[in-house]
Biopython code that builds the backbone (N, CA, C, O; Angstrom):
import numpy as np
from Bio.PDB.StructureBuilder import StructureBuilder

atoms = [
    (1, "MET", "N", (80.195, -71.221, 60.065)),
    (1, "MET", "CA", (81.547, -70.779, 59.344)),
    (1, "MET", "C", (80.955, -71.272, 58.440)),
    (1, "MET", "O", (79.729, -71.193, 58.518)),
    (2, "ALA", "N", (81.445, -71.852, 57.437)),
    (2, "ALA", "CA", (81.288, -72.890, 56.528)),
    (2, "ALA", "C", (81.002, -72.176, 55.638)),
    (2, "ALA", "O", (81.522, -71.373, 54.864)),
    (3, "ARG", "N", (79.376, -72.929, 56.055)),
    (3, "ARG", "CA", (78.080, -72.413, 55.592)),
    (3, "ARG", "C", (78.165, -70.074, 54.502)),
    (3, "ARG", "O", (77.978, -69.397, 53.491)),
    (4, "LEU", "N", (78.497, -70.113, 55.619)),
    (4, "LEU", "CA", (79.413, -68.560, 55.460)),
    (4, "LEU", "C", (79.420, -68.257, 54.496)),
    (4, "LEU", "O", (78.648, -67.866, 53.620)),
    (5, "ALA", "N", (81.254, -68.625, 54.799)),
    (5, "ALA", "CA", (81.980, -68.857, 53.267)),
    (5, "ALA", "C", (81.151, -69.068, 52.106)),
    (5, "ALA", "O", (80.764, -68.222, 51.299)),
    (6, "GLU", "N", (80.993, -69.946, 52.121)),
    (6, "GLU", "CA", (80.129, -70.648, 51.182)),
    (6, "GLU", "C", (79.291, -69.170, 50.257)),
    (6, "GLU", "O", (79.615, -68.583, 49.225)),
    (7, "ALA", "N", (78.330, -69.017, 51.050)),
    (7, "ALA", "CA", (77.818, -67.939, 51.040)),
    (7, "ALA", "C", (78.599, -66.589, 50.181)),
    (7, "ALA", "O", (78.195, -66.380, 49.037)),
    (8, "ALA", "N", (79.287, -66.032, 50.527)),
    (8, "ALA", "CA", (80.433, -65.304, 51.045)),
    (8, "ALA", "C", (80.553, -64.751, 49.381)),
    (8, "ALA", "O", (80.317, -63.826, 48.604)),
    (9, "GLY", "N", (81.392, -66.784, 49.621)),
    (9, "GLY", "CA", (82.147, -67.014, 48.274)),
    (9, "GLY", "C", (80.826, -66.821, 46.567)),
    (9, "GLY", "O", (81.016, -66.728, 45.355)),
    (10, "ARG", "N", (79.788, -66.842, 47.326)),
    (10, "ARG", "CA", (78.577, -66.770, 45.751)),
    (10, "ARG", "C", (78.210, -65.530, 45.695)),
    (10, "ARG", "O", (77.445, -65.398, 44.740)),
    (11, "MET", "N", (78.463, -64.051, 46.530)),
    (11, "MET", "CA", (78.239, -62.712, 46.576)),
    (11, "MET", "C", (79.285, -62.550, 46.364)),
    (11, "MET", "O", (79.774, -63.560, 46.871)),
    (12, "CYS", "N", (80.021, -62.044, 45.996)),
    (12, "CYS", "CA", (81.361, -62.011, 45.102)),
    (12, "CYS", "C", (81.513, -61.342, 44.173)),
    (12, "CYS", "O", (82.015, -60.293, 43.770)),
    (13, "ASP", "N", (80.549, -62.813, 43.703)),
    (13, "ASP", "CA", (79.932, -62.820, 41.911)),
    (13, "ASP", "C", (79.784, -61.208, 41.266)),
    (13, "ASP", "O", (80.579, -60.507, 40.641)),
    (14, "ALA", "N", (78.512, -61.010, 41.689)),
    (14, "ALA", "CA", (77.722, -59.587, 42.010)),
    (14, "ALA", "C", (78.298, -58.928, 42.410)),
    (14, "ALA", "O", (78.697, -57.810, 42.081)),
    (15, "GLY", "N", (78.502, -59.906, 43.659)),
    (15, "GLY", "CA", (77.194, -58.195, 45.107)),
    (15, "GLY", "C", (78.589, -57.491, 45.776)),
    (15, "GLY", "O", (78.750, -56.639, 46.649)),
    (16, "VAL", "N", (79.434, -58.211, 44.997)),
    (16, "VAL", "CA", (80.588, -56.453, 45.065)),
    (16, "VAL", "C", (80.512, -55.639, 44.379)),
    (16, "VAL", "O", (80.361, -54.498, 44.817)),
    (17, "GLU", "N", (80.585, -55.891, 43.025)),
    (17, "GLU", "CA", (79.647, -54.986, 41.784)),
    (17, "GLU", "C", (78.672, -53.951, 42.406)),
    (17, "GLU", "O", (78.793, -52.727, 42.429)),
    (18, "ALA", "N", (77.438, -54.917, 43.024)),
    (18, "ALA", "CA", (76.339, -54.501, 43.266)),
    (18, "ALA", "C", (76.520, -53.550, 44.656)),
    (18, "ALA", "O", (76.985, -52.413, 44.574)),
    (19, "LEU", "N", (76.232, -53.960, 45.538)),
    (19, "LEU", "CA", (77.181, -52.852, 46.908)),
    (19, "LEU", "C", (77.933, -51.951, 46.636)),
    (19, "LEU", "O", (78.119, -51.500, 47.766)),
    (20, "ALA", "N", (78.782, -51.058, 45.678)),
    (20, "ALA", "CA", (79.789, -50.495, 45.617)),
    (20, "ALA", "C", (78.468, -49.475, 44.656)),
    (20, "ALA", "O", (78.150, -48.299, 44.829)),
    (21, "SER", "N", (78.181, -50.021, 44.115)),
    (21, "SER", "CA", (76.903, -48.973, 43.317)),
    (21, "SER", "C", (76.203, -48.373, 44.450)),
    (21, "SER", "O", (76.317, -47.180, 44.732)),
    (22, "ILE", "N", (75.349, -49.350, 45.214)),
    (22, "ILE", "CA", (75.029, -48.557, 46.352)),
    (22, "ILE", "C", (75.940, -47.976, 46.688)),
    (22, "ILE", "O", (76.005, -47.218, 45.720)),
    (23, "LEU", "N", (76.420, -47.807, 47.054)),
    (23, "LEU", "CA", (77.002, -47.144, 48.135)),
    (23, "LEU", "C", (77.855, -45.389, 46.928)),
    (23, "LEU", "O", (77.723, -44.427, 47.684)),
    (24, "ALA", "N", (78.037, -45.252, 46.561)),
    (24, "ALA", "CA", (78.101, -44.589, 45.163)),
    (24, "ALA", "C", (76.392, -43.505, 44.804)),
    (24, "ALA", "O", (76.328, -42.323, 44.467)),
    (25, "ASP", "N", (75.311, -44.437, 45.036)),
    (25, "ASP", "CA", (74.742, -43.567, 44.661)),
    (25, "ASP", "C", (74.522, -42.137, 45.529)),
    (25, "ASP", "O", (74.697, -42.460, 46.704)),
    (26, "GLU", "N", (74.226, -40.753, 45.464)),
    (26, "GLU", "CA", (74.012, -39.624, 46.658)),
    (26, "GLU", "C", (73.260, -40.003, 46.897)),
    (26, "GLU", "O", (73.097, -40.039, 48.117)),
    (27, "ARG", "N", (71.870, -40.764, 45.824)),
    (27, "ARG", "CA", (70.443, -40.141, 46.683)),
    (27, "ARG", "C", (70.272, -41.175, 47.894)),
    (27, "ARG", "O", (69.810, -40.673, 48.919)),
    (28, "ALA", "N", (70.598, -42.658, 47.939)),
    (28, "ALA", "CA", (70.049, -43.059, 49.452)),
    (28, "ALA", "C", (71.285, -42.718, 50.007)),
    (28, "ALA", "O", (72.403, -42.374, 49.622)),
    (29, "ALA", "N", (70.390, -43.044, 51.563)),
    (29, "ALA", "CA", (70.418, -42.086, 52.579)),
    (29, "ALA", "C", (71.372, -42.562, 53.324)),
    (29, "ALA", "O", (70.727, -43.454, 53.875)),
    (30, "TRP", "N", (72.732, -42.668, 53.888)),
    (30, "TRP", "CA", (73.962, -42.839, 54.329)),
    (30, "TRP", "C", (73.495, -44.062, 55.840)),
    (30, "TRP", "O", (74.189, -45.054, 56.061)),
    (31, "PHE", "N", (72.026, -43.652, 56.856)),
    (31, "PHE", "CA", (72.288, -44.194, 57.072)),
    (31, "PHE", "C", (71.400, -45.334, 57.146)),
    (31, "PHE", "O", (70.306, -44.772, 57.191)),
    (32, "ASP", "N", (71.124, -46.840, 57.195)),
    (32, "ASP", "CA", (69.986, -48.252, 57.137)),
    (32, "ASP", "C", (70.824, -48.434, 55.660)),
    (32, "ASP", "O", (70.820, -49.623, 55.343)),
    (33, "VAL", "N", (71.567, -47.545, 54.634)),
    (33, "VAL", "CA", (71.384, -47.703, 53.653)),
    (33, "VAL", "C", (73.107, -48.152, 52.867)),
    (33, "VAL", "O", (73.755, -49.116, 52.462)),
    (34, "ARG", "N", (73.182, -46.513, 53.062)),
    (34, "ARG", "CA", (74.663, -46.758, 52.664)),
    (34, "ARG", "C", (75.657, -47.696, 54.175)),
    (34, "ARG", "O", (76.041, -48.866, 54.181)),
    (35, "ILE", "N", (75.792, -46.789, 55.119)),
    (35, "ILE", "CA", (76.866, -46.963, 55.814)),
    (35, "ILE", "C", (76.314, -49.398, 56.163)),
    (35, "ILE", "O", (77.313, -50.050, 56.465)),
    (36, "ASN", "N", (75.617, -49.833, 56.117)),
    (36, "ASN", "CA", (75.226, -51.347, 55.371)),
    (36, "ASN", "C", (75.264, -51.178, 54.483)),
    (36, "ASN", "O", (74.263, -51.860, 54.260)),
    (37, "ALA", "N", (75.696, -50.624, 52.949)),
    (37, "ALA", "CA", (76.744, -51.945, 51.831)),
    (37, "ALA", "C", (77.676, -51.396, 52.442)),
    (37, "ALA", "O", (78.757, -51.436, 51.855)),
    (38, "LEU", "N", (77.657, -51.015, 53.181)),
    (38, "LEU", "CA", (79.918, -50.591, 53.696)),
    (38, "LEU", "C", (80.069, -51.861, 54.047)),
    (38, "LEU", "O", (80.759, -52.780, 53.607)),
    (39, "LYS", "N", (79.111, -51.728, 55.137)),
    (39, "LYS", "CA", (79.650, -53.072, 56.517)),
    (39, "LYS", "C", (79.410, -54.372, 55.846)),
    (39, "LYS", "O", (80.187, -55.296, 56.087)),
    (40, "ALA", "N", (77.808, -54.651, 54.525)),
    (40, "ALA", "CA", (78.241, -55.695, 54.287)),
    (40, "ALA", "C", (79.657, -55.386, 53.485)),
    (40, "ALA", "O", (80.265, -56.454, 53.553)),
    (41, "LEU", "N", (80.521, -54.379, 52.715)),
    (41, "LEU", "CA", (81.941, -54.209, 51.910)),
    (41, "LEU", "C", (83.332, -55.011, 52.628)),
    (41, "LEU", "O", (84.317, -55.492, 52.067)),
    (42, "GLY", "N", (82.983, -54.942, 54.064)),
    (42, "GLY", "CA", (84.307, -54.555, 54.547)),
    (42, "GLY", "C", (83.874, -56.091, 55.144)),
    (42, "GLY", "O", (84.523, -57.012, 54.648)),
    (43, "GLU", "N", (82.899, -56.448, 56.102)),
    (43, "GLU", "CA", (83.069, -58.330, 56.042)),
    (43, "GLU", "C", (83.961, -59.398, 54.695)),
    (43, "GLU", "O", (84.944, -60.133, 54.790)),
    (44, "LEU", "N", (83.062, -59.037, 53.497)),
    (44, "LEU", "CA", (83.085, -59.293, 52.022)),
    (44, "LEU", "C", (84.806, -59.322, 52.033)),
    (44, "LEU", "O", (85.712, -60.152, 51.954)),
    (45, "THR", "N", (84.620, -57.823, 52.189)),
    (45, "THR", "CA", (86.396, -58.011, 52.762)),
    (45, "THR", "C", (87.312, -59.137, 52.853)),
    (45, "THR", "O", (87.916, -59.874, 52.074)),
    (46, "ARG", "N", (87.185, -58.990, 54.066)),
    (46, "ARG", "CA", (87.593, -59.560, 55.737)),
    (46, "ARG", "C", (87.276, -61.022, 55.262)),
    (46, "ARG", "O", (88.276, -61.732, 55.157)),
    (47, "ALA", "N", (85.642, -61.816, 54.844)),
    (47, "ALA", "CA", (85.936, -62.881, 54.160)),
    (47, "ALA", "C", (87.281, -63.513, 54.058)),
    (47, "ALA", "O", (88.146, -64.041, 54.756)),
    (48, "THR", "N", (86.889, -63.040, 52.280)),
    (48, "THR", "CA", (87.338, -63.771, 51.119)),
    (48, "THR", "C", (88.028, -63.127, 49.766)),
    (48, "THR", "O", (87.529, -62.328, 48.973)),
    (49, "GLN", "N", (89.509, -63.811, 49.756)),
    (49, "GLN", "CA", (90.732, -62.308, 48.518)),
    (49, "GLN", "C", (89.482, -62.718, 47.632)),
    (49, "GLN", "O", (88.984, -61.623, 47.372)),
    (50, "ARG", "N", (88.825, -63.530, 47.122)),
    (50, "ARG", "CA", (87.625, -62.911, 46.150)),
    (50, "ARG", "C", (87.531, -61.814, 46.296)),
    (50, "ARG", "O", (88.258, -60.876, 45.969)),
    (51, "ALA", "N", (85.829, -61.928, 47.241)),
    (51, "ALA", "CA", (86.055, -59.864, 47.034)),
    (51, "ALA", "C", (86.146, -58.958, 47.287)),
    (51, "ALA", "O", (85.421, -57.980, 47.104)),
    (52, "ALA", "N", (87.641, -59.171, 48.068)),
    (52, "ALA", "CA", (88.797, -57.882, 47.929)),
    (52, "ALA", "C", (89.410, -58.316, 46.476)),
    (52, "ALA", "O", (90.455, -57.671, 46.560)),
    (53, "THR", "N", (89.468, -58.785, 45.548)),
    (53, "THR", "CA", (89.616, -58.454, 44.578)),
    (53, "THR", "C", (88.459, -57.935, 43.678)),
    (53, "THR", "O", (88.405, -57.136, 42.743)),
    (54, "ALA", "N", (87.895, -58.417, 44.087)),
    (54, "ALA", "CA", (86.332, -57.956, 43.057)),
    (54, "ALA", "C", (86.520, -55.921, 43.313)),
    (54, "ALA", "O", (86.253, -55.066, 42.469)),
    (55, "LEU", "N", (87.095, -55.676, 44.865)),
    (55, "LEU", "CA", (86.331, -54.571, 45.240)),
    (55, "LEU", "C", (87.995, -53.168, 44.522)),
    (55, "LEU", "O", (88.096, -52.015, 44.102)),
    (56, "VAL", "N", (88.713, -54.129, 44.763)),
    (56, "VAL", "CA", (89.881, -53.328, 43.683)),
    (56, "VAL", "C", (90.190, -52.616, 42.093)),
    (56, "VAL", "O", (90.991, -51.799, 41.638)),
    (57, "ALA", "N", (89.095, -53.416, 41.586)),
    (57, "ALA", "CA", (88.366, -52.877, 40.516)),
    (57, "ALA", "C", (88.502, -51.842, 40.668)),
    (57, "ALA", "O", (88.523, -51.265, 41.755)),
    (58, "PRO", "N", (88.719, -51.023, 38.800)),
    (58, "PRO", "CA", (88.557, -48.963, 39.807)),
    (58, "PRO", "C", (87.087, -48.801, 39.699)),
    (58, "PRO", "O", (86.711, -47.800, 40.309)),
    (59, "LYS", "N", (86.534, -49.184, 39.362)),
    (59, "LYS", "CA", (84.571, -48.732, 39.244)),
    (59, "LYS", "C", (84.183, -48.878, 40.858)),
    (59, "LYS", "O", (83.763, -47.842, 41.372)),
    (60, "THR", "N", (84.279, -50.068, 41.721)),
    (60, "THR", "CA", (84.109, -50.723, 42.708)),
    (60, "THR", "C", (84.939, -49.594, 43.845)),
    (60, "THR", "O", (84.421, -48.691, 44.503)),
    (61, "PHE", "N", (86.827, -50.144, 43.776)),
    (61, "PHE", "CA", (87.399, -49.027, 45.077)),
    (61, "PHE", "C", (87.428, -47.745, 45.105)),
    (61, "PHE", "O", (87.970, -46.963, 45.886)),
    (62, "SER", "N", (86.607, -47.549, 43.906)),
    (62, "SER", "CA", (86.858, -45.324, 43.480)),
    (62, "SER", "C", (85.540, -45.195, 44.453)),
    (62, "SER", "O", (85.388, -44.262, 45.242)),
    (63, "ALA", "N", (84.604, -46.285, 44.274)),
    (63, "ALA", "CA", (83.004, -45.797, 45.361)),
    (63, "ALA", "C", (83.496, -45.745, 47.121)),
    (63, "ALA", "O", (82.995, -44.958, 47.924)),
    (64, "VAL", "N", (84.890, -47.068, 47.566)),
    (64, "VAL", "CA", (84.940, -46.257, 48.621)),
    (64, "VAL", "C", (85.534, -45.533, 48.791)),
    (64, "VAL", "O", (85.397, -44.739, 49.721)),
    (65, "VAL", "N", (86.569, -45.513, 47.834)),
    (65, "VAL", "CA", (86.956, -44.197, 47.882)),
    (65, "VAL", "C", (87.338, -42.691, 48.337)),
    (65, "VAL", "O", (88.126, -41.897, 48.849)),
    (66, "ASN", "N", (85.803, -43.049, 47.558)),
    (66, "ASN", "CA", (84.958, -41.050, 47.392)),
    (66, "ASN", "C", (84.518, -40.688, 48.350)),
    (66, "ASN", "O", (84.333, -39.554, 48.791)),
    (67, "VAL", "N", (84.167, -42.441, 49.040)),
    (67, "VAL", "CA", (83.245, -42.148, 51.397)),
    (67, "VAL", "C", (84.936, -41.039, 51.603)),
    (67, "VAL", "O", (84.856, -39.937, 52.146)),
    (68, "ASN", "N", (85.794, -41.380, 51.275)),
    (68, "ASN", "CA", (86.847, -40.565, 52.485)),
    (68, "ASN", "C", (86.925, -38.696, 51.234)),
    (68, "ASN", "O", (86.823, -37.510, 51.551)),
    (69, "LYS", "N", (87.089, -39.220, 50.220)),
    (69, "LYS", "CA", (86.621, -37.175, 49.940)),
    (69, "LYS", "C", (85.808, -36.079, 49.784)),
    (69, "LYS", "O", (86.087, -35.011, 49.240)),
    (70, "LYS", "N", (84.646, -36.470, 50.369)),
    (70, "LYS", "CA", (83.815, -36.403, 50.396)),
    (70, "LYS", "C", (83.308, -35.617, 52.707)),
    (70, "LYS", "O", (82.363, -35.168, 53.355)),
    (71, "TYR", "N", (84.562, -35.936, 52.845)),
    (71, "TYR", "CA", (84.139, -35.907, 54.188)),
    (71, "TYR", "C", (83.866, -35.549, 54.906)),
    (71, "TYR", "O", (83.919, -35.942, 56.072)),
    (72, "LYS", "N", (83.226, -34.118, 54.189)),
    (72, "LYS", "CA", (81.994, -33.050, 55.280)),
    (72, "LYS", "C", (80.731, -33.498, 55.379)),
    (72, "LYS", "O", (79.896, -33.283, 56.257)),
    (73, "GLU", "N", (80.625, -34.568, 53.745)),
    (73, "GLU", "CA", (79.051, -34.454, 54.008)),
    (73, "GLU", "C", (78.753, -36.172, 53.938)),
    (73, "GLU", "O", (77.774, -36.713, 53.424)),
    (74, "THR", "N", (79.963, -36.861, 54.649)),
    (74, "THR", "CA", (80.480, -38.667, 54.808)),
    (74, "THR", "C", (80.313, -38.528, 56.338)),
    (74, "THR", "O", (80.991, -37.685, 56.925)),
    (75, "PRO", "N", (79.040, -39.674, 57.328)),
    (75, "PRO", "CA", (79.613, -39.167, 58.883)),
    (75, "PRO", "C", (80.897, -39.919, 59.424)),
    (75, "PRO", "O", (81.451, -40.291, 58.389)),
    (76, "VAL", "N", (81.132, -40.048, 59.752)),
    (76, "VAL", "CA", (82.579, -40.698, 60.228)),
    (76, "VAL", "C", (82.482, -41.846, 60.414)),
    (76, "VAL", "O", (83.525, -42.496, 60.473)),
    (77, "GLU", "N", (80.372, -42.952, 60.680)),
    (77, "GLU", "CA", (80.384, -44.165, 61.013)),
    (77, "GLU", "C", (80.904, -44.948, 59.394)),
    (77, "GLU", "O", (81.179, -46.092, 59.032)),
    (78, "ALA", "N", (80.837, -43.588, 58.749)),
    (78, "ALA", "CA", (81.143, -44.882, 57.099)),
    (78, "ALA", "C", (82.225, -43.909, 57.070)),
    (78, "ALA", "O", (81.932, -43.687, 58.245)),
    (79, "GLN", "N", (83.000, -43.276, 56.895)),
    (79, "GLN", "CA", (84.123, -42.885, 56.780)),
    (79, "GLN", "C", (85.584, -44.289, 57.740)),
    (79, "GLN", "O", (86.751, -44.519, 57.422)),
    (80, "ARG", "N", (84.759, -44.849, 58.842)),
    (80, "ARG", "CA", (85.731, -45.065, 59.749)),
    (80, "ARG", "C", (85.675, -46.754, 58.765)),
    (80, "ARG", "O", (86.709, -47.301, 58.381)),
    (81, "LEU", "N", (84.743, -47.136, 58.600)),
    (81, "LEU", "CA", (83.842, -48.905, 57.283)),
    (81, "LEU", "C", (84.556, -48.695, 56.895)),
    (81, "LEU", "O", (85.628, -49.155, 57.287)),
    (82, "ALA", "N", (84.416, -47.264, 55.124)),
    (82, "ALA", "CA", (85.533, -47.560, 54.692)),
    (82, "ALA", "C", (87.392, -47.934, 54.671)),
    (82, "ALA", "O", (88.010, -48.465, 53.748)),
    (83, "VAL", "N", (88.018, -47.384, 56.183)),
    (83, "VAL", "CA", (89.250, -47.821, 56.766)),
    (83, "VAL", "C", (88.899, -48.840, 57.111)),
    (83, "VAL", "O", (89.286, -49.671, 56.289)),
    (84, "GLN", "N", (88.309, -49.326, 57.965)),
    (84, "GLN", "CA", (88.100, -51.151, 57.557)),
    (84, "GLN", "C", (88.196, -51.507, 56.388)),
    (84, "GLN", "O", (89.135, -52.274, 56.169)),
    (85, "CYS", "N", (87.392, -51.158, 55.304)),
    (85, "CYS", "CA", (87.934, -51.666, 53.969)),
    (85, "CYS", "C", (89.534, -52.159, 53.752)),
    (85, "CYS", "O", (90.121, -53.226, 53.573)),
    (86, "TYR", "N", (89.923, -50.563, 53.894)),
    (86, "TYR", "CA", (91.536, -50.186, 52.954)),
    (86, "TYR", "C", (92.353, -51.689, 54.776)),
    (86, "TYR", "O", (93.496, -52.079, 54.540)),
    (87, "ILE", "N", (91.978, -52.028, 55.613)),
    (87, "ILE", "CA", (92.488, -52.870, 55.927)),
    (87, "ILE", "C", (92.888, -54.085, 56.273)),
    (87, "ILE", "O", (93.866, -54.705, 56.693)),
    (88, "ASN", "N", (91.418, -54.243, 55.838)),
    (88, "ASN", "CA", (90.942, -55.808, 54.525)),
    (88, "ASN", "C", (91.516, -56.041, 53.793)),
    (88, "ASN", "O", (92.185, -57.072, 53.869)),
    (89, "LEU", "N", (91.586, -55.139, 52.565)),
    (89, "LEU", "CA", (92.651, -55.712, 51.947)),
    (89, "LEU", "C", (94.242, -55.521, 51.869)),
    (89, "LEU", "O", (94.858, -56.132, 50.995)),
    (90, "LEU", "N", (95.019, -54.557, 52.905)),
    (90, "LEU", "CA", (96.222, -55.456, 53.185)),
    (90, "LEU", "C", (96.858, -56.424, 53.601)),
    (90, "LEU", "O", (98.036, -56.520, 53.948)),
    (91, "ASN", "N", (95.812, -57.357, 53.548)),
    (91, "ASN", "CA", (95.133, -58.541, 54.291)),
    (91, "ASN", "C", (95.453, -60.253, 53.228)),
    (91, "ASN", "O", (95.521, -61.445, 53.526)),
    (92, "TYR", "N", (95.593, -59.282, 51.680)),
    (92, "TYR", "CA", (95.681, -60.881, 50.032)),
    (92, "TYR", "C", (96.887, -59.792, 49.353)),
    (92, "TYR", "O", (96.636, -58.798, 48.671)),
    (93, "HIS", "N", (98.358, -60.334, 49.789)),
    (93, "HIS", "CA", (99.252, -59.575, 48.216)),
    (93, "HIS", "C", (98.675, -59.269, 46.958)),
    (93, "HIS", "O", (99.538, -58.680, 46.307)),
    (94, "GLU", "N", (97.769, -59.371, 46.390)),
    (94, "GLU", "CA", (97.242, -58.835, 44.932)),
    (94, "GLU", "C", (96.286, -57.972, 45.421)),
    (94, "GLU", "O", (95.284, -57.942, 44.706)),
    (95, "THR", "N", (96.249, -57.286, 46.355)),
    (95, "THR", "CA", (95.271, -56.787, 46.602)),
    (95, "THR", "C", (95.886, -55.358, 46.808)),
    (95, "THR", "O", (95.689, -54.278, 46.250)),
    (96, "MET", "N", (96.867, -55.849, 48.022)),
    (96, "MET", "CA", (97.863, -54.649, 47.808)),
    (96, "MET", "C", (98.313, -53.230, 47.152)),
    (96, "MET", "O", (98.137, -52.027, 47.339)),
    (97, "ARG", "N", (98.828, -53.884, 46.494)),
    (97, "ARG", "CA", (99.152, -53.593, 45.506)),
    (97, "ARG", "C", (98.359, -52.408, 45.209)),
    (97, "ARG", "O", (98.906, -51.361, 44.862)),
    (98, "ALA", "N", (96.966, -52.530, 45.339)),
    (98, "ALA", "CA", (96.502, -51.107, 44.710)),
    (98, "ALA", "C", (95.960, -50.387, 45.837)),
    (98, "ALA", "O", (94.971, -49.666, 45.966)),
    (99, "LEU", "N", (97.143, -50.890, 46.853)),
    (99, "LEU", "CA", (95.887, -50.214, 48.193)),
    (99, "LEU", "C", (97.620, -48.704, 47.911)),
    (99, "LEU", "O", (97.469, -47.516, 48.199)),
    (100, "LEU", "N", (99.214, -49.386, 47.239)),
    (100, "LEU", "CA", (100.143, -48.560, 47.276)),
    (100, "LEU", "C", (100.726, -47.342, 46.161)),
    (100, "LEU", "O", (101.782, -46.709, 46.155)),
    (101, "THR", "N", (99.304, -47.321, 45.051)),
    (101, "THR", "CA", (99.300, -46.076, 44.300)),
    (101, "THR", "C", (99.813, -44.630, 44.440)),
    (101, "THR", "O", (99.299, -43.885, 45.274)),
    (102, "PRO", "N", (100.731, -44.252, 43.709)),
    (102, "PRO", "CA", (100.949, -42.574, 43.948)),
    (102, "PRO", "C", (98.778, -42.073, 44.448)),
    (102, "PRO", "O", (98.355, -40.970, 44.792)),
    (103, "ASN", "N", (98.407, -42.674, 44.366)),
    (103, "ASN", "CA", (97.703, -42.079, 44.221)),
    (103, "ASN", "C", (96.730, -42.002, 45.832)),
    (103, "ASN", "O", (96.430, -41.041, 46.539)),
    (104, "PHE", "N", (96.489, -43.269, 45.940)),
    (104, "PHE", "CA", (95.819, -43.416, 47.258)),
    (104, "PHE", "C", (96.689, -42.999, 48.454)),
    (104, "PHE", "O", (96.625, -42.128, 49.321)),
    (105, "ILE", "N", (97.491, -43.953, 48.144)),
    (105, "ILE", "CA", (98.887, -43.181, 49.272)),
    (105, "ILE", "C", (98.061, -41.547, 49.551)),
    (105, "ILE", "O", (97.601, -41.380, 50.681)),
    (106, "HIS", "N", (97.895, -40.381, 48.504)),
    (106, "HIS", "CA", (97.875, -39.378, 48.976)),
    (106, "HIS", "C", (96.741, -39.420, 49.790)),
    (106, "HIS", "O", (96.623, -38.910, 50.904)),
    (107, "GLU", "N", (95.252, -40.578, 48.658)),
    (107, "GLU", "CA", (94.009, -40.151, 49.498)),
    (107, "GLU", "C", (94.531, -40.220, 50.657)),
    (107, "GLU", "O", (94.552, -39.160, 51.282)),
    (108, "LEU", "N", (95.071, -41.357, 51.276)),
    (108, "LEU", "CA", (95.125, -41.898, 53.405)),
    (108, "LEU", "C", (95.926, -40.372, 53.550)),
    (108, "LEU", "O", (95.077, -39.525, 53.825)),
    (109, "LEU", "N", (97.315, -39.767, 53.446)),
    (109, "LEU", "CA", (97.257, -38.757, 53.331)),
    (109, "LEU", "C", (96.450, -37.751, 54.288)),
    (109, "LEU", "O", (96.479, -37.565, 55.505)),
    (110, "ASN", "N", (95.593, -37.084, 53.056)),
    (110, "ASN", "CA", (94.517, -36.945, 53.117)),
    (110, "ASN", "C", (93.102, -37.218, 54.812)),
    (110, "ASN", "O", (92.363, -36.495, 55.480)),
    (111, "ILE", "N", (93.335, -38.126, 54.774)),
    (111, "ILE", "CA", (91.863, -38.936, 55.377)),
    (111, "ILE", "C", (93.120, -38.107, 57.157)),
    (111, "ILE", "O", (92.827, -37.407, 58.126)),
    (112, "LEU", "N", (94.372, -38.733, 56.682)),
    (112, "LEU", "CA", (95.129, -38.636, 58.071)),
    (112, "LEU", "C", (95.187, -37.269, 59.190)),
    (112, "LEU", "O", (95.178, -37.122, 60.412)),
    (113, "GLN", "N", (95.243, -36.487, 58.102)),
    (113, "GLN", "CA", (94.892, -34.619, 58.351)),
    (113, "GLN", "C", (94.218, -33.806, 58.589)),
    (113, "GLN", "O", (94.506, -32.679, 58.990)),
    (114, "VAL", "N", (92.665, -34.499, 58.264)),
    (114, "VAL", "CA", (91.204, -33.995, 58.584)),
    (114, "VAL", "C", (90.877, -34.240, 59.618)),
    (114, "VAL", "O", (90.466, -33.301, 60.300)),
    (115, "THR", "N", (90.920, -36.029, 60.390)),
    (115, "THR", "CA", (90.223, -36.570, 61.328)),
    (115, "THR", "C", (92.439, -35.292, 62.279)),
    (115, "THR", "O", (92.041, -34.332, 62.939)),
    (116, "ARG", "N", (93.494, -35.338, 62.274)),
    (116, "ARG", "CA", (93.949, -34.688, 62.676)),
    (116, "ARG", "C", (93.512, -32.509, 62.733)),
    (116, "ARG", "O", (93.043, -31.734, 63.566)),
    (117, "ASN", "N", (93.940, -32.433, 61.587)),
    (117, "ASN", "CA", (93.121, -30.933, 61.847)),
    (117, "ASN", "C", (91.354, -30.629, 62.955)),
    (117, "ASN", "O", (90.703, -29.764, 63.541)),
    (118, "GLU", "N", (91.375, -31.732, 62.681)),
    (118, "GLU", "CA", (89.420, -31.577, 63.165)),
    (118, "GLU", "C", (89.490, -32.279, 64.867)),
    (118, "GLU", "O", (88.835, -31.689, 65.727)),
    (119, "MET", "N", (89.990, -33.053, 65.117)),
    (119, "MET", "CA", (90.521, -32.477, 66.838)),
    (119, "MET", "C", (91.905, -32.268, 67.595)),
    (119, "MET", "O", (92.446, -32.742, 68.594)),
    (120, "VAL", "N", (92.380, -30.783, 66.065)),
    (120, "VAL", "CA", (93.089, -29.706, 67.301)),
    (120, "VAL", "C", (92.156, -28.604, 67.714)),
    (120, "VAL", "O", (92.508, -27.782, 68.560)),
]
sb = StructureBuilder()
sb.init_structure("model")
sb.init_model(0)
sb.init_chain("A")
sb.init_seg("    ")
for serial, (resi, resn, name, xyz) in enumerate(atoms, 1):
    if name == "N":
        sb.init_residue(resn, " ", resi, " ")
    sb.init_atom(name, np.array(xyz, "f"), 0.0, 1.0, " ", f" {name:<3s}", serial, name[0])
structure = sb.get_structure()
């Protein structure tokens, strides 16, 4: 585990921005490319606070938020991974503030309403 934490720390410097740019690339395929970028973001935000802090920067955070904004075009797996990233951000006090903005709360309510409407 110690070796993995060191690698995650090194990856945080530019890795989070690179993964967010892969995620935001509309031309990239969801499966095997963008889904894996989301998985990596989820694991990095779970493992290190530095990655979580890098993810809540406006440019990188909007890439994750946009996954659920375009829910009709996005696979359910990607939507769930994006929500997992949000849950991981709740582990750190500094990143929790990014989730408590009115715009983000509105997005979370939209996610819940879409899920509920599709189940009915």
